[in-house]
DONU-685087 format. One record per residue (C-alpha): chain; y, z, x. Coordinates in steps of 0.05 Angstrom, whole numbers, plus 5000, padded with zeros to 4 digits. Layout:
# residues N
<r><ch>A</ch><y>Y</y><z>Z</z><x>X</x></r>
...
END
This chain:
# residues 79
<r><ch>A</ch><y>6654</y><z>8329</z><x>2174</x></r>
<r><ch>A</ch><y>6602</y><z>8381</z><x>2152</x></r>
<r><ch>A</ch><y>6630</y><z>8371</z><x>2070</x></r>
<r><ch>A</ch><y>6576</y><z>8354</z><x>2027</x></r>
<r><ch>A</ch><y>6591</y><z>8300</z><x>1979</x></r>
<r><ch>A</ch><y>6572</y><z>8293</z><x>1901</x></r>
<r><ch>A</ch><y>6569</y><z>8217</z><x>1869</x></r>
<r><ch>A</ch><y>6598</y><z>8240</z><x>1810</x></r>
<r><ch>A</ch><y>6621</y><z>8203</z><x>1738</x></r>
<r><ch>A</ch><y>6691</y><z>8204</z><x>1713</x></r>
<r><ch>A</ch><y>6682</y><z>8204</z><x>1647</x></r>
<r><ch>A</ch><y>6614</y><z>8234</z><x>1634</x></r>
<r><ch>A</ch><y>6548</y><z>8198</z><x>1621</x></r>
<r><ch>A</ch><y>6523</y><z>8248</z><x>1573</x></r>
<r><ch>A</ch><y>6592</y><z>8217</z><x>1528</x></r>
<r><ch>A</ch><y>6574</y><z>8149</z><x>1545</x></r>
<r><ch>A</ch><y>6509</y><z>8150</z><x>1535</x></r>
<r><ch>A</ch><y>6521</y><z>8193</z><x>1467</x></r>
<r><ch>A</ch><y>6565</y><z>8139</z><x>1442</x></r>
<r><ch>A</ch><y>6533</y><z>8086</z><x>1475</x></r>
<r><ch>A</ch><y>6586</y><z>8045</z><x>1496</x></r>
<r><ch>A</ch><y>6553</y><z>8018</z><x>1565</x></r>
<r><ch>A</ch><y>6531</y><z>8039</z><x>1638</x></r>
<r><ch>A</ch><y>6546</y><z>8104</z><x>1669</x></r>
<r><ch>A</ch><y>6536</y><z>8078</z><x>1724</x></r>
<r><ch>A</ch><y>6589</y><z>8029</z><x>1732</x></r>
<r><ch>A</ch><y>6618</y><z>8030</z><x>1799</x></r>
<r><ch>A</ch><y>6694</y><z>8040</z><x>1773</x></r>
<r><ch>A</ch><y>6666</y><z>8106</z><x>1743</x></r>
<r><ch>A</ch><y>6634</y><z>8133</z><x>1805</x></r>
<r><ch>A</ch><y>6669</y><z>8174</z><x>1849</x></r>
<r><ch>A</ch><y>6666</y><z>8220</z><x>1907</x></r>
<r><ch>A</ch><y>6680</y><z>8297</z><x>1910</x></r>
<r><ch>A</ch><y>6664</y><z>8351</z><x>1936</x></r>
<r><ch>A</ch><y>6613</y><z>8413</z><x>1917</x></r>
<r><ch>A</ch><y>6687</y><z>8460</z><x>1885</x></r>
<r><ch>A</ch><y>6714</y><z>8399</z><x>1862</x></r>
<r><ch>A</ch><y>6651</y><z>8374</z><x>1825</x></r>
<r><ch>A</ch><y>6659</y><z>8454</z><x>1791</x></r>
<r><ch>A</ch><y>6715</y><z>8438</z><x>1755</x></r>
<r><ch>A</ch><y>6703</y><z>8373</z><x>1731</x></r>
<r><ch>A</ch><y>6647</y><z>8395</z><x>1696</x></r>
<r><ch>A</ch><y>6688</y><z>8443</z><x>1655</x></r>
<r><ch>A</ch><y>6732</y><z>8396</z><x>1648</x></r>
<r><ch>A</ch><y>6673</y><z>8350</z><x>1628</x></r>
<r><ch>A</ch><y>6651</y><z>8399</z><x>1572</x></r>
<r><ch>A</ch><y>6728</y><z>8394</z><x>1541</x></r>
<r><ch>A</ch><y>6724</y><z>8313</z><x>1533</x></r>
<r><ch>A</ch><y>6655</y><z>8326</z><x>1502</x></r>
<r><ch>A</ch><y>6662</y><z>8381</z><x>1455</x></r>
<r><ch>A</ch><y>6723</y><z>8311</z><x>1440</x></r>
<r><ch>A</ch><y>6787</y><z>8350</z><x>1477</x></r>
<r><ch>A</ch><y>6819</y><z>8295</z><x>1518</x></r>
<r><ch>A</ch><y>6874</y><z>8345</z><x>1530</x></r>
<r><ch>A</ch><y>6830</y><z>8403</z><x>1561</x></r>
<r><ch>A</ch><y>6792</y><z>8356</z><x>1603</x></r>
<r><ch>A</ch><y>6870</y><z>8317</z><x>1643</x></r>
<r><ch>A</ch><y>6888</y><z>8390</z><x>1631</x></r>
<r><ch>A</ch><y>6839</y><z>8411</z><x>1673</x></r>
<r><ch>A</ch><y>6830</y><z>8364</z><x>1712</x></r>
<r><ch>A</ch><y>6902</y><z>8355</z><x>1738</x></r>
<r><ch>A</ch><y>6910</y><z>8415</z><x>1761</x></r>
<r><ch>A</ch><y>6861</y><z>8409</z><x>1799</x></r>
<r><ch>A</ch><y>6888</y><z>8329</z><x>1834</x></r>
<r><ch>A</ch><y>6854</y><z>8298</z><x>1816</x></r>
<r><ch>A</ch><y>6865</y><z>8213</z><x>1806</x></r>
<r><ch>A</ch><y>6891</y><z>8226</z><x>1731</x></r>
<r><ch>A</ch><y>6906</y><z>8139</z><x>1740</x></r>
<r><ch>A</ch><y>6831</y><z>8130</z><x>1750</x></r>
<r><ch>A</ch><y>6814</y><z>8166</z><x>1700</x></r>
<r><ch>A</ch><y>6855</y><z>8138</z><x>1650</x></r>
<r><ch>A</ch><y>6825</y><z>8077</z><x>1669</x></r>
<r><ch>A</ch><y>6747</y><z>8103</z><x>1671</x></r>
<r><ch>A</ch><y>6767</y><z>8112</z><x>1600</x></r>
<r><ch>A</ch><y>6796</y><z>8054</z><x>1580</x></r>
<r><ch>A</ch><y>6732</y><z>8017</z><x>1607</x></r>
<r><ch>A</ch><y>6686</y><z>8049</z><x>1563</x></r>
<r><ch>A</ch><y>6737</y><z>8051</z><x>1497</x></r>
<r><ch>A</ch><y>6757</y><z>8123</z><x>1510</x></r>
END
């Protein structure tokens, strides 16, 4: 209660658009996170957009994101 939530793209929308991989707003690619987690996720997204997949996963693992869900979203876009 009282925690502000953010809707986040599991696979960054900017990457999906750049690769022309489909609709980034698919339900399977969206998650609800708190503001602090959203900040960590944005750091991870930056790594992925630079091609650093391992760095992306490392940040997500450290902050206890659901890595199985992340893998499914990446596969959805062929990444």
